[in-house]
N, C-alpha and C positions, 0 to 999 in steps of 0.2 A: 504494500500500500504506500503510495507516494503522498507525502504531507508537505503543505506550504507552511513555512515559518516566517512570519513577518515581524516588523518593528524591532529588528535587531540593532544593537549598538554597532557602530562602525568598527570597533575593536574586536568584535566576536570573530573567532576562527572556526574552521571546519572541525578541528579537534574539540573545541568547546561544545559544539553541537553534537558531535559523536558521543562524547562522554555523557551529556545530558540525556539524550534519547536512548542510550544503551541501558539506562536504568529501567526502561519500560519494554525492552525486547531487543531482538536482533536488528542491527542497523546495517543494511547492505550498501548504502551509498549516501553521501552528503555532498550537495552542490551549493556552495555559497556563491551567489551572483556578484560578479565584480564589474565595475565600470571599465569599459575598454580604453577610454582616454586617460583616466587618472590612475587606474589600477586599484582603486579603493572599493570597499564593499558597497553594494547598493542597498543594504539594509534588509535583504530577505534571502531565503535559501529554500532548497527542496531536500527533504530527508526521506529516503526510501526505507520502510520498515519491512520485516520479514513477512508479515501477513496482516490481514484486516483486524484481527483481535489485538495484536500488539499496537497497531496504528491507532485504533480507537482508544486503547489504554493511554497512549502517549498524548492524544488530543485531550482526553479528560483530565489528565494530570498536569499538563504543561500550558494549556491555553489560559492566558492571563497571569501566569507565573512570572515573577520578576527575574530578569537576567541582566546583569550589569546596569541596573537602574532603570530598565525598560520592561514594560509588561508585554510578554510575547503574544503574538497572534498565531495560533496553530489550528489548522483545519485540513481537510482532505483537498489535495491539489486538483484543480479542474484541468481538463485537457486544453492544450494550447490552441488558441483560435487563429485561423489564418487571417493575415492582414492583407488588405488590398494594397497593391503597389501603386505609387503615384502615377497619374496619367494613364492608367491601364497597361503599363509596361508588363510584359509577360516573359521577357527574355533579356539576357545580357547582351550588350552591344560590343563587348571587348573583343570578340572574335571577328569583327567585320573589317579588320585592317588588311591592307594589301601589301 
């Protein structure tokens, strides 16, 4: 089960999240979202738990819990929505060089 974890302090690391969520079950993956330009945390992450029972236990225990002075938002991750490209572009133009 994939979980969304929001309202993270910018100092929070993947290891911090691994340790926190491991108290509630098996953690198979932690993805802390980073800003491409600055390399700093964007303040949210995705944590993949072993199964739905463990994921629901983590949601119940950690949603609203304080971590580094911030109340965490923890819920089940929604599927990523496709975004429309500007001006209806459907392909890359990089290969059109002669």
